[in-house]
FINUPA-681865 format. One line per field, with one value per residue (C-alpha): residue number from 1; residue in three letters; x, y, z. Coordinates in steps of 0.02 Angstrom, whole numbers, plus 32768, in hexadecimal, padded with zeros to 4 digits. Layout:
<recs>
num = NUM	... $
residu = ALA	... $
x = X	... $
y = Y	... $
z = Z	... $
</recs>
This chain:
<recs>
num = 1	2	3	4	5	6	7	8	9	10	11	12	13	14	15	16	17	18	19	20	21	22	23	24	25	26	27	28	29	30	31	32	33	34	35	36	37	38	39	40	41	42	43	44	45	46	47	48	49	50	51	52	53	54	55	56	57	58	59	60	61	62	63	64	65	66	67	68	69	70	71	72	73	74	75	76	77	78	79	80	81	82	83	84	85	86	87	88	89	90	91	92	93	94	95	96	97	98	99	100	101	102	103	104	105	106	107	108	109	110	111	112	113	114	115	116	117	118	119	120	121	122	123	124	125	126	127	128	129	130	131	132	133	134	135	136	137	138	139	140	141	142	143	144	145	146	147	148	149	150	151	152	153	154	155	156	157	158	159	160	161	162	163	164	165	166	167	168	169	170	171	172	173	174	175	176	177	178	179	180	181	182	183	184	185	186	187	188	189	190	191	192	193	194	195	196	197	198	199	200	201	202	203	204	205	206	207	208	209	210	211	212	213	214	215	216	217	218	219	220	221	222	223	224	225	226	227	228	229	230	231	232	233	234	235	236	237	238	239	240	241	242	243	244	245	246	247	248	249	250	251	252	253	254	255	256	257	258	259	260	261	262	263	264	265	266	267	268	269	270	271	272	273	274	275	276	277	278	279	280	281	282	283	284	285	286	287	288	289	290	291	292	293	294	295	296	297	298	299	300	301	302	303	304	305	306	307	308	309	310	311	312	313	314	315	316	317	318	319	320	321	322	323	324	325	326	327	328	329	330	331	332	333	334	335	336	337	338	339	340	341	342	343	344	345	346	347	348	349	350	351	352	353	354	355	356	357	358	359	360	361	362	363	364	365	366	367	368	369	370	371	372	373	374	375	376	377	378	379	380	381	382	383	384	385	386	387	388	389	390	391	392	393	394	395	396	397	398	399	400	401	402	403	404	405	406	407	408	409	410	411	412	413	414	415	416	417	418	419	420	421	422	423	424	425	426	427	428	429	430	431	432	433	434	435	436	437	438	439	440	441	442	443	444	445	446	447	448	449	450	451	452	453	454	455	456	457	458	459	460	461	462	463	464	465	466	467	468	469	470	471	472	473	474	475	476	477	478	479	480	481	482	483	484	485	486	487	488	489	490	491	492	493	494	495	496	497	498	499	500	501	502	503	504 $
residu = MET	TYR	ILE	VAL	THR	ALA	GLU	GLU	MET	TYR	LYS	VAL	ASP	ARG	GLU	THR	THR	GLY	THR	ILE	GLY	LEU	ASP	ALA	LYS	ILE	LEU	MET	GLU	ASN	ALA	GLY	ARG	GLU	ALA	SER	ARG	GLU	ILE	GLU	LYS	ARG	ILE	SER	LYS	GLU	ASP	ARG	ALA	VAL	ILE	LEU	ILE	GLY	GLY	GLY	ASN	ASN	GLY	GLY	ASP	GLY	PHE	VAL	ILE	ALA	ARG	VAL	LEU	SER	GLU	ALA	GLY	TYR	PRO	VAL	LYS	ALA	ILE	GLN	VAL	ALA	PRO	ASP	GLU	LYS	ILE	THR	GLY	ASP	ALA	ALA	TYR	HIS	LYS	GLU	ILE	TYR	ARG	GLN	PHE	GLY	GLY	ARG	ILE	GLU	GLN	TYR	GLN	GLU	GLY	VAL	SER	GLY	ALA	ALA	LEU	MET	GLU	ALA	ASP	VAL	ILE	ILE	ASP	ALA	MET	LEU	GLY	ILE	GLY	VAL	ARG	GLY	GLU	LEU	ARG	GLY	ASP	VAL	LEU	THR	ALA	VAL	ARG	GLN	VAL	ASN	GLU	LYS	ASN	ALA	TYR	VAL	ILE	SER	ILE	ASP	ILE	PRO	SER	GLY	LEU	PRO	ALA	GLU	GLU	GLY	ILE	PRO	VAL	PHE	GLN	ALA	VAL	LYS	ALA	ASP	ALA	THR	ILE	MET	ILE	GLY	ALA	VAL	LYS	GLN	SER	ALA	VAL	CYS	GLN	HIS	THR	SER	SER	TYR	PHE	GLY	GLU	TRP	ILE	ILE	ALA	ASP	ILE	GLY	PHE	PRO	GLN	SER	LEU	PHE	GLU	LYS	GLN	THR	LYS	ARG	ARG	LEU	TRP	THR	THR	SER	SER	PHE	GLN	LYS	SER	PHE	PRO	LYS	ARG	GLU	VAL	ASN	SER	HIS	LYS	GLY	ASP	HIS	GLY	ARG	GLY	LEU	ILE	ILE	GLY	GLY	SER	GLN	PHE	MET	PRO	GLY	SER	VAL	LEU	MET	THR	THR	LYS	ALA	ALA	LEU	ARG	THR	GLY	ALA	GLY	LEU	LEU	THR	THR	ALA	SER	VAL	LYS	ASP	VAL	ILE	SER	MET	ILE	ALA	GLY	ASN	ASN	PRO	GLU	ALA	MET	TYR	ILE	SER	ALA	SER	GLU	LYS	ASN	GLY	TYR	ILE	THR	GLY	ILE	ASP	ASN	ILE	ASP	LEU	SER	SER	PHE	ASP	ALA	ILE	ALA	VAL	GLY	ILE	GLY	LEU	GLY	ARG	ARG	GLU	GLU	THR	GLY	LYS	GLU	ILE	LEU	PRO	ALA	LEU	LEU	ARG	PHE	LYS	GLY	PRO	ILE	VAL	VAL	ASP	ALA	ASP	GLY	LEU	TYR	HIS	LEU	LYS	SER	TYR	LEU	THR	ASP	PHE	GLY	ALA	ARG	GLN	ALA	PRO	LEU	ILE	LEU	THR	PRO	HIS	PRO	GLY	GLU	LEU	ALA	ALA	LEU	MET	ASP	MET	SER	VAL	SER	ASP	LEU	LEU	LEU	GLU	PRO	PHE	ARG	TYR	SER	SER	GLU	PHE	ALA	LYS	LYS	TYR	ASN	CYS	TYR	LEU	VAL	LEU	LYS	GLY	LYS	HIS	THR	ILE	ILE	THR	ASP	PRO	ALA	GLY	ASN	GLN	THR	VAL	GLU	SER	SER	GLY	ASN	PRO	GLY	LEU	ALA	LYS	GLY	GLY	SER	GLY	ASP	VAL	LEU	THR	GLY	MET	ILE	LEU	ALA	MET	ILE	MET	GLN	SER	LYS	SER	ILE	PHE	ALA	GLY	ILE	ASN	ASN	ALA	CYS	PHE	LEU	HIS	GLY	LYS	SER	ALA	ASP	LEU	LEU	VAL	GLN	GLU	LYS	HIS	SER	GLU	GLN	ASP	LEU	LEU	ALA	GLY	ASP	VAL	ILE	GLN	GLY	ILE	PRO	LYS	ALA	ILE	ARG	THR	PHE	SER $
x = 5CC7	5D28	5D2D	5D51	5D68	5D0B	5DA4	5DC0	5D09	5D0F	5DA6	5D4E	5CB9	5D20	5D7E	5CDC	5C90	5D2A	5DA5	5D33	5CA1	5C03	5B8C	5B7B	5AB7	5AB3	5B16	5A93	59FF	5A53	5A6E	59B6	596F	59E3	59B3	5900	5904	594E	58CE	583C	587E	586D	57CF	5718	569D	563E	56D9	56DC	5787	57E3	5880	58F0	5956	59F2	5A67	5AF3	5AF1	5A9F	5A0C	5A09	59FF	596A	5907	5924	58E4	5847	5821	583F	57DA	574A	573D	573C	56A3	56F4	56AA	5743	5758	57FD	583F	58CC	593F	59BE	5995	5974	5A18	5A70	5A1B	5A8E	5AD4	5AA3	5A2D	59D0	59C1	596F	5901	58B6	589B	5841	57D1	57B2	5767	56F3	5758	5730	57C1	57A6	5829	585D	5810	5833	5784	5722	57AD	57BC	570A	5723	57AF	5750	56C8	5742	5754	57F9	5877	58ED	5988	59D6	5A0D	5AD4	5B51	5C02	5C48	5C08	5C89	5C6F	5BDE	5B25	5AC6	5A20	5991	5A00	5A2E	5977	593E	59C3	598D	58D1	58F7	5950	58BB	5839	5813	580E	5872	590D	5970	5A03	5A4D	5B08	5B28	5ABF	5AB9	5B35	5BA8	5C5C	5C8F	5D35	5D8B	5DDA	5D44	5D0F	5C7A	5BE7	5B28	5ADA	5A45	5A37	59F5	59A1	59EE	5A6D	5A79	5B31	5B55	5BE0	5C4A	5C48	5C72	5D03	5C9B	5C25	5CA6	5CED	5CAE	5C76	5C16	5BD7	5B3B	5AF4	5AEB	5A71	5A5F	5AD7	5A9F	5B21	5AE6	5B4A	5B28	5BAD	5C5A	5CE0	5D28	5DD8	5DC8	5DB2	5E43	5EA4	5E6E	5E60	5EBC	5E25	5DA4	5D15	5D34	5C98	5C4B	5C8E	5D41	5D38	5CF9	5D7D	5E10	5DDA	5E4F	5E17	5E5D	5EAF	5E66	5F12	5F3F	5F86	5F8F	603A	5FF1	5F85	6004	6066	6036	6074	600D	606B	6008	5F9E	5FC9	5F8E	5F10	5ED2	5EC3	5E2D	5E6B	5EF4	5E6F	5DFD	5E94	5EBD	5E0E	5DED	5E8A	5E63	5DA9	5DEC	5E56	5F01	5F57	5FC2	5FBC	6023	5FFD	6089	6063	607C	6060	5FCA	5F72	5FA1	5F50	5EB5	5E99	5EE7	5E4D	5DD4	5E3C	5E92	5EAD	5F40	5FED	603A	60E6	6104	6163	61DD	6172	6177	60E6	606B	60AE	6116	61C6	6219	620A	62C3	628E	6218	6264	620E	6257	61D8	6145	6101	60AB	609C	6012	6055	6005	5F64	5F4F	6009	6002	606B	60F9	6198	6202	6180	6198	6255	626D	61E5	61ED	62AB	629E	6213	6285	62E1	6245	623F	6187	60E1	60C3	6018	601F	5F85	5F4B	5FDA	604F	6035	605B	6100	611D	6126	61E3	620F	61A3	6237	628D	61F6	61D4	6285	625A	6242	61AD	60FE	60CD	600F	5FCD	5F1C	5EF9	5E59	5E5D	5E9E	5F2D	5F61	5F4E	5FC9	6043	6038	6039	5F99	5EEA	5E65	5DF3	5E7C	5E99	5DDF	5DD5	5E49	5E5A	5E82	5F12	5F5D	5F53	5FA6	602E	6051	6050	60C9	6140	6146	6135	60AB	5FEE	5F7B	5ED4	5E7B	5DE3	5D38	5C8D	5CE1	5D8C	5E12	5E90	5F34	5FC7	607D	6064	5FD1	5F44	5EAD	5E11	5D75	5D20	5C77	5C19	5C02	5B8A	5B91	5B8F	5C48	5C66	5C98	5D30	5D81	5D4F	5DF6	5E49	5DDE	5E06	5EC1	5EAF	5E4F	5EC7	5F5A	5F00	5ED4	5F7B	5FC0	5F4B	5F3F	5FAB	5F9B	5FB5	5F47	5EBB	5ECD	5EBB	5E23	5DD0	5DF3	5D96	5D0E	5CED	5CF9	5C6E	5C02	5C09	5BC6	5B3E	5B01	5AFB	5A95	5A1C	59FA	5A06	5A66	5A48	5ACD	5AC9	5AE3	5B58	5C09	5CB4	5CA6	5C03	5C60	5CD9	5C4B	5C01	5C9A	5C6A	5BC3	5C0E	5C8D	5C00	5B90	5C04	5C90 $
y = 18B7	180D	178C	16DB	1625	159B	1574	1625	1638	1593	15DC	1682	161B	15A6	1633	168E	15FD	15A8	1633	16C4	1658	16A5	160C	15BA	15B2	166D	1688	160E	1673	1718	16CE	1694	1733	17A7	1738	1745	1805	180D	178C	17F2	1885	181B	17BC	17D7	1778	1748	16E8	1635	1605	1563	1548	14BC	1488	141F	13E1	1443	14FC	152E	14C1	1504	15B4	156D	1536	15E6	163E	15C6	15F0	16AF	16BA	1655	16B5	1754	1713	16D8	1637	15BE	1509	14BE	1429	13CD	138B	132D	128C	12A8	125B	12E6	136C	1372	13F0	14AA	1481	13FC	147A	14FA	1471	1441	1504	1512	147B	14C0	155D	14EC	14E2	1452	13F9	138E	1319	132A	12B6	12D4	12D1	1326	13A5	13CB	13F7	146E	14BF	14D3	1532	15A0	1656	165B	15D3	15E2	1578	1544	1495	149C	1519	1548	1498	143D	13C8	1357	133D	1343	12A5	1265	12D6	1375	1362	1348	13D7	144F	1418	1438	14E2	1520	14DC	1545	1602	162B	16B3	1656	1698	1636	163D	1655	160B	15BB	1502	1497	1529	1531	15BF	15DC	15E9	1557	14D8	14CC	1449	1453	1453	14DB	1543	15DB	1662	1707	1747	1703	1734	171D	16FF	1763	1787	177A	16D1	16C7	1677	1705	176B	16E2	16F4	163C	1638	16E8	16DB	165F	16D2	1751	17EA	17F4	1811	1805	17D3	1813	178F	17BF	1777	17E8	1848	1833	1778	1790	180F	177F	1700	174F	17C9	17E6	1877	18C3	197C	19D6	1A81	1A91	1A61	1AEB	1B6E	1B45	1B53	1BC8	1C5D	1D06	1DA8	1E28	1EDA	1F1E	1E8D	1EB0	1E4E	1E02	1DAF	1D41	1CF2	1D16	1C81	1C40	1BD4	1B7E	1B2E	1B49	1B27	1B69	1ADB	1AE3	1B98	1B93	1B19	1B98	1C2A	1BCA	1BA5	1C51	1C92	1C16	1C3E	1CEF	1CD5	1C6B	1CFA	1CF1	1D9B	1DA4	1D2C	1D11	1C9C	1C5A	1C12	1C2C	1CCF	1CA1	1C60	1D03	1D69	1CFF	1D04	1DA7	1E0E	1D94	1D9C	1E47	1E28	1DB6	1DD2	1D68	1D2A	1CDF	1C3F	1BF4	1B92	1B32	1B01	1B4D	1AE7	1B27	1AE7	1B41	1BB7	1BF1	1CAB	1CA0	1CCB	1C44	1C92	1D21	1CA8	1C5A	1BC8	1B77	1B18	1ABB	1A46	1A8A	1A89	1A6C	19E0	1940	1968	1911	19AF	1A14	19A5	1998	1A53	1A82	19FE	1A07	1AC6	1AB2	1A40	1AE1	1B36	1B45	1B57	1AED	1AA4	1A6D	19EA	19C9	1980	1973	19A0	18FC	189F	18F5	18E0	1824	1820	189E	185F	182E	18D4	193B	18D0	18F5	19B4	19FE	1A72	1A29	19C6	19C3	1949	1951	18B9	185F	17A3	1787	1800	17AB	1703	1736	177C	16DA	1661	1613	15FB	167C	15F2	15BA	1667	1685	15E8	1621	16DC	170D	168D	16BD	1776	1765	16FE	1773	1813	17C8	1782	1823	189C	18F7	192D	18C7	18FE	1864	18BE	186D	187A	1853	18A9	185B	18D4	188F	18E6	18A4	1851	17EB	1853	1852	18B9	189B	1933	1900	199F	19B9	1968	1910	19C2	19C9	1939	19B5	19E7	1A75	1A45	1A07	1AA7	1B11	1AA7	1ABE	1B75	1B6C	1AFC	1B73	1C0A	1BAD	1B67	1C1A	1C56	1BCC	1BA8	1AEA	1AA7	1A13	1A85	1AF0	1A67	1A22	1ACA	1AE7	1A3C	1A6A	1B12	1AC3	1A43	1ABF	1B38	1AB3	1A82	1B31	1B57	1AB1	1ADD	1B8F	1BA8	1B13	1A62	19DC	19D2	1A8D	1AB6	1AF0	1AFB	1BB9	1BB8	1B70	1BFE	1C7A	1C19	1C1F	1CC7	1C88	1BE7	1C4C	1CBE	1C26	1BBC	1C28 $
z = F47D	F473	F3ED	F42D	F3FC	F454	F4BA	F4EE	F522	F589	F5E3	F610	F644	F6B7	F705	F722	F780	F7C9	F7FD	F812	F857	F7F1	F7F2	F748	F76C	F77D	F6D9	F689	F6D2	F690	F5E9	F5D4	F61C	F5A8	F512	F538	F545	F49C	F452	F49D	F436	F397	F3A4	F3E1	F44E	F3B8	F36F	F38E	F3CD	F3D5	F43E	F40B	F4A4	F4A5	F52E	F580	F5A9	F50D	F53A	F5EB	F5A3	F53D	F5DC	F627	F58C	F586	F639	F623	F585	F5C4	F65F	F5F7	F59B	F4FB	F4A8	F4B6	F491	F4D9	F471	F4BF	F432	F4AC	F500	F5C3	F5F5	F590	F601	F695	F711	F705	F671	F6C8	F75E	F6EF	F698	F741	F76C	F6C5	F6F0	F79B	F749	F6ED	F64A	F5D9	F575	F4DF	F4A2	F3EC	F372	F2BB	F27D	F30C	F32E	F277	F26E	F305	F2AB	F20F	F26D	F2D3	F2B1	F315	F338	F3C8	F3B2	F454	F418	F40E	F44F	F422	F452	F3B1	F363	F2CB	F262	F2A8	F2B7	F2E9	F32A	F330	F274	F245	F2AD	F262	F1B2	F1E3	F228	F182	F122	F180	F15E	F217	F26C	F2B3	F34D	F387	F432	F43E	F396	F30D	F339	F2DB	F2AF	F2E8	F361	F30A	F268	F204	F1F9	F141	F14D	F1C6	F1CB	F227	F24E	F1E2	F25C	F240	F2E2	F35C	F418	F43C	F4FA	F53D	F49E	F3E2	F3A6	F328	F2A3	F2A0	F24C	F1D0	F11C	F109	F1AF	F1D1	F169	F1E1	F26F	F228	F29A	F327	F3DC	F46C	F517	F5AE	F636	F6B6	F67A	F6B4	F624	F667	F641	F58D	F58D	F5CB	F552	F4A9	F43B	F3CE	F3DF	F37F	F351	F38D	F392	F444	F408	F382	F3FC	F47D	F3FF	F379	F376	F3B4	F376	F3EA	F3D6	F3A3	F330	F282	F1E3	F206	F2A3	F240	F1D0	F12D	F0C4	F01A	EFA1	EF13	EE90	EDF3	ED3A	EC99	EC92	ED46	ED71	EDE0	EE64	EEA7	EEA0	EF18	EF8F	EF8B	EFB2	F02E	F092	F094	F0C7	F153	F19A	F153	F172	F0D9	F047	EFAC	EF1C	EEB2	EE08	ED4E	ECF6	EC97	ED3B	ED98	ED0E	ED10	EDD0	EE12	EDE3	EE3C	EEDC	EEED	EFA5	EF82	EF41	EEB0	EE80	EDD1	EDE9	ED63	ECDF	EC4A	EBD3	EC50	ECE8	ED7A	ED74	EE04	EE98	EEAE	EE93	EF32	EFD7	F046	F0E3	F0DB	F0F5	F193	F139	F08A	F02D	EF90	EF0E	EEDC	EE20	EE12	ED8B	ED91	ED1F	ED64	ED58	EDBE	EE5A	EE44	EE4C	EECC	EF51	EF78	EF81	EFFD	F074	F0A2	F0E6	F1A1	F1B4	F1A0	F0F7	F0BA	F027	EFC8	EF17	EE96	EF1F	EF71	EEC9	EEC9	EF82	EF80	EF50	EFDB	F06B	F0DD	F0B8	F0EB	F182	F1BB	F1C1	F26D	F22E	F21F	F17F	F15C	F0D2	F097	F02C	EFFE	F010	EF5F	EF79	F021	EFD8	EF4E	EFCF	F02C	EF9B	EFCC	EF8F	EFBD	EFFA	F076	F0B1	F0D5	F12F	F1BB	F19D	F252	F259	F1B5	F1D5	F27B	F23A	F1A9	F214	F28F	F209	F1AD	F241	F1EB	F20A	F19F	F160	F114	F0C1	F0B8	F100	F1AB	F196	F202	F23E	F282	F2DE	F2DA	F38A	F34D	F39F	F32E	F314	F2A7	F257	F215	F1D5	F122	F0A7	EFF7	EFAB	EFD2	EF56	EECF	EE7B	EEDA	EF83	EFB6	EF73	EFE3	F079	F058	F05C	F0FE	F151	F11D	F16E	F20A	F22F	F221	F2A1	F322	F3B4	F386	F2E0	F307	F33E	F2A8	F233	F28D	F292	F1D5	F1AE	F227	F1D1	F129	F150	F1AF	F123	F0A7	F127	F148	F088	F068	F0F9	F0BB	F005	EFA4	EF85	EF88	EED0	EEA2	EF2F	EEED	EF3F	EF21	EF81	F014	F01A	F01D	F0A8	F118	F16C	F1A7	F1E5	F24A	F28A	F2B9	F315	F35B $
</recs>
C-alpha cells in the first residue's frame, strides 16, 4: 500500500488516463461506487445524510455517491458548495447523470444549508480534494466551519476538505473527519503527526490505478499485515540456535537496571538464537535470575556506569544493540563508541547511545555494515540540531536526508513510525496504541529489532517486522485484557508470542 503526495497522485492519475487510456469518467464512477460501498457499511437508511459537493474530481465523486446512495434507498440531500461554473469536465458529466436519475441538487446558502447540516446524522464531505492550496475562502470556509461545529458523523472523500495532502504545511483550515475514504493510496498527511488526527478512521478504495505506476512515483509504503506475512522469517526443520543469530546487548547502569533486562527479554522472545548482555556487575546480579536464557559479561565500570568493553570479543557476535540505560557520562561514550567502530556487523543504537553517537555519526556512517538508529522525535531533533516542531512538520524529508547522509537505517518512532533505509526508501508502521507511551517501550523495541535483523534476509524487512510485532502485541493486549492506562512494557514482551501466532 503506497503513500503519496498530491503531485505523485496526479502523475499516477494522468498516466492512467493518458498513457494507459483508462477513461477518467470510469475512474470517477469507480471512486464513487467504492466510496458508497464503504459508506453503506457505516450508516443506516434511517440516518439523514447530507453530501457537500465541490468542484473538481472530488465533487464528481460526490455526485456519483449521491446517485448510488439514493438509488440504494438512503435519504440523501446533495448540496453543491461550488458555483455552477466550477463544475466542469467529468464532474459535470456525473452531475448530469445524477440529475437524469432524478437527483435534486441544492445550492449552498449559509443559513439554509447550515440548518440542513444541523439536522444531519451523517455528513459526507466531497468539497475539496488533494489539490487545495492557500487559505480557504467564501462558502467553502463557512461550510468547513459548520461541519466542525456539528455532532454528525463525518466521512471525507479522499482527504478532509482543506487539508494538505503532503507534509510541510503548518497552517490550514480543514474538516475534522470521523472517517476518510482515501482513493487509490494513503495520502502523506495521514501519517504526519500534526495532520493525522483530521482523517479519523482510514479506508482505502482501490478504483483501478495500476500498482506499477505507484511503484514508479513514490518510495513510500505502508507496512501492512501482508507485508509482514510475506517477509517474516520461517524456521527450517533442522535449524539450530546458531542459525538465528548471536546477539550482544550493551547497556544498563546501576541506576537503570530494568531497561537492559527488558531489551534482553524482548530479543529472546522475538527469536534470537543466542544472546549475551554486557553490563555492570550489579546490574547483572539483579537481572540474571529473571532471565536465565541469556548469557552475561561484566563490562569495565566506574561508579555504577560502563566505562569500556575492551574485554569483550566483538567478533564472536552477529549483531549488537547499544545504548539502553547506558547513562550520559562522557567517558562512557568515549570508550564504547570508538570500540564499536571496529565491529563488522549490524549495530542498533538507541536511547543514551544516540546521545553519545552524535560526535561519531560520520565515522559510523562510513562503516560498510548496517547502522540502525531508533530515535524518538526529540532524539532525532537533537542529532540534527533542529527543533522538534520543525522536524515533525516534515518528518519524511528530514528522515530521508539524514539516512542518506549517514548511510543508516532510521526508525523515527511515533504513532506512525517512519522507517527509512540508506537509499531513502521509506515505510510507515502504524500499529500500536497510546498504551505504548510508557517508559520501557523503546527498550523492548530495540531488543525486538536486534532479534529480527539477525533472522531476516533483509535488514529493512527485519526492522519493519519488529515494529509491526511491537505495535500488534500492544493492540492485542489492549483488546483482550489490558487498558491503555495499565499496559506496561513488560506486558508487551509477554504479548509477542500471540502476535507472532496471530499474524505470521
